N, C-alpha and C positions, 0 to 999 in steps of 0.2 A: 899777793900783794891781788887784792878784788879789784877788777877794772870795772868800770862802771859803766856796764852794754852787756847787750845779752849775748856778745862775745865771750864773756869770762862764766858761761855758763853752762856752754853750748860746745858738745861733742858729735862730729862729723862721722859717721859708720859708710864706708865703701865696700860694697859687698858682692863675691859674684854670686848669681840667684841660686846657686846651686847649695847655699848656705842659709836659705832664707828661714828654713826652720832655728838652726840653732843661735839665730840671733830674735825668733821669737819666744823663745826660752831664756835667755840672756833677759829680754826685758822683759819677760813674765814672773822670774825667780829671781832677781834684782844681781845687786843693785838698782834699784828701780827709777826710770827717769820721774821727772814729774808731768811733760810732756813729750811725746812721739810723732815728729813730723816727718813725711813720707814724701821725697822727691816723689812724682806721678808722673809716670812712665812706663812704656809698652811694655816693661817686663816689673812694676809694681804692682800688678793687681792680685797673684797668687800670696805675697804676702800681708795685703792690707787683706783680703779676706781670712785668714788666719789669725791676724790681729783682731778681727771683728768675731768669728767665731771663741777665742780667746777671751772677750772681753773688753779688750786693751785702746782706750781711747788714742787716737792719734786724731791729727790734721793730713791731707793729703793736698799738697800743694804745687804749683808748677815753679821748676828749676829757675826760673826768674823773679818769682817772685817772694821766695825764699826772704832774702835778706830783710824786705819790707814786713814782712808776714814777723819775723824773729825781733824789729825794731818796734811795731807795735806790741809785742806780747812780751818785753822783758823783764819781766818780773816773776817770771815762771816756773824759778827755780831751776832745776839741775835738768837742758832738754837736748836729747835727740834727734839728730838731722840724719835720714836713712838713705842711700841714694844705692841702689840697687842696679848693677851693669847686666847689660846680656850675657847670654853664652858665647852667643857668635863669634865674639873676640879671641877665643881660644884659638881660633882656626889660623887666626892673623897676630901674631906675637908681636912686632912691632904698634900695630895696631892696638893691642891689650895694654902695654905700655903705657903710650901715646894717651888714651882715651884715661886710665888712672892717674897719668900724673898732671894731664890738665882738669882732671873732677878735683883731684886735691889743690891746686890752685883756686881756683873758681871756688870750692866751699872755705876754706881757708879765710875768706874774707868776712866772715860770721860765723866761723868757729875757732876754738883756741888750742883743738886738739884732730889729727884724723885717726881714728883705726883703721884699719882695712881687713877684712875679713878675707884674705887670698892667702896662698901661698905663693911659692916661686913661678909656679906655673910656665916650664921647661925655663926659669933661669931669669926670664925677664924684669923681675921685679927684686931681685937678687940685693940692690945698690937701694934701693928704694929708700929707705931713712935714712941712709949717710947721704943720697942727696937732695935731702931737705934738711939736713941737719942745721944749717946755716939760720935757718927759719926760724919766727918769733914761735912757733904750734910744732909742738910733739906731732909724728908721724910714725905710728905703729902697726908690724904685720904682726901676724900669727906665728909665734915662735913656742918650741916644745920647752919642756923641763931642763933640758942640756942649752937652751937658749939658739936652737937653731932655729931656722924660721923653715914650714914645714914645707911640703915638698910640692903638695897638690892638696886636694881636698878628701880626697880618699886617706891620706897621713895625716892629715886633723884629725879626722875621725877616731884613726886608730889611735891617735897621741901622739904621736912625732914622730922621729924619723927610725928610731931602734925599733920602736913598733910595728911599723912599715915592714922594717928590713929582715925582722922577725917572721911576720906573717907572710911574704915572698918568699922566706926561705921555706916555710913550711909548705907551701905549693909548691916547690919546685917537683915536677916531673907531672902538674898539671896544671895546663894555662887557666890562669882563672883571671875573668873580668869582674870587678868586683862593683855591687850595687850600693849605693844608701838610698835610702827613702826618695831624694831627690833626685839621682841618679835613674834609679826606677822610673820616673815621673817622667824624665827629659830625655830619656836612653837616644829617642829616633832625633830628635833637635843637637843630641851632641856627637850623634853617628856623623851628619848631615856635616857638624862644625869641624870636624876632626878628619873630615875628607874622607869617609869610607863608600859615601855612595851622595850624589846628588837630590835622589831624592829619598826623604827619611821613611819612606814606606815601601821602599824597594829592599826585600827583606832576602830577596837571592842573592844581590848583589853586598850585602851586609855579612851574612851566611858566609860568600865565597871568603872574602876577607878575614873571617874571624879564622877559617878553616886553612887560610896560607900562613896565617900568626901562629895558626897552633893552639887556641882556645877550646874547652870541652869544658869548662866550668864555670860558674858565675855563686862568686863570693858574697853572699846575704849579710851585707853588715848593719845589723841590728845597734841604732845609735841611741835607744832608748828614748825616744823624741816618737810623737806619734801624730805631729801635726797633718804631716803629708798621710793620705787616707788611703787604703786597701793594697799598702805597700807587699802583702804575700801574696796577691792577686797577681800584682806586676810582674816580680820576681817570677813567679809562676810562668805565665806569659811570656816572657821572654824568654827564659830557660826552654819553653817547648817550641817555640819558633826556631833555636838555634840547637835544640837538642843537646843540651847542657845538663849535666848535673847539678844540685845546688847543693852548698854548703855553706851553714851557720858562721858568722863570726859576731864575733859583740863592737862595736866603739862605744863611746861615749862623748858627753860636750865638755868633759872636763877641762878640755884644753883650752878651748874656748872661753870656759867660765875664768879661767885662771889668766888668760890676757886680758880679757872682761876689766876683771878687780882690779889687775896690774894701770892698766892705761886711765883708770880713774882715780886711783891711787896717785899717779904722777902729777894730775890735772886737780888734786887735794877735790874732785868730788863724789867720796866716798858718801853713800847715803843708807 
């Protein structure tokens, strides 16, 4: 049944900033939305710049104005509403869960489905689909081909739990810190969020922590996406600071593509 409102053709996507490249890829390579609405916040600038660079038309709207905007533009077909959450939430699991859940509830007022570009993130999102199962809108999170929720952003990029475990097994004997393009661009902020250091530019403290944990290698995961610039340079800089060797690895956006396709099929939004 098609509802006579903008909600009937609107998919909300809530994502960790680390997945902005994958979302640009999904929007650009389809199934493509008729309109992209980006909720403007402190973490949306990088994503918006990438949309501009790729020639993707979008509307940047304040969170409080999205519902009214959609009502006024209710005939625009399949609409994506994108809400990017901050990386720092990973430092506080309870806050991450609370923020994701409240964001779902807020966006459900104008979306008929919510797609989460998140993994388990320390297991805090393990029950998110079940917790919203009784609602009249589906909530879906990233899962691999075996139907397992991906562990984290690295596992998603590698293709799921089996590939993640296989990669970790191959790294035995070599403490490996993984970098995707977005990780390489944001590792200082992520190091601070992880509690490695209070000052993201305190490389001496970060180096001490890495040494204590036993890291000596950086796994450079080539995702097949080139929206984030200077990946090679950033990985080389990281490896130089911490005296790590670089090991090339291959990732892929395939898991994201499949999950996105399944979500659209569930909502009868294939285009």
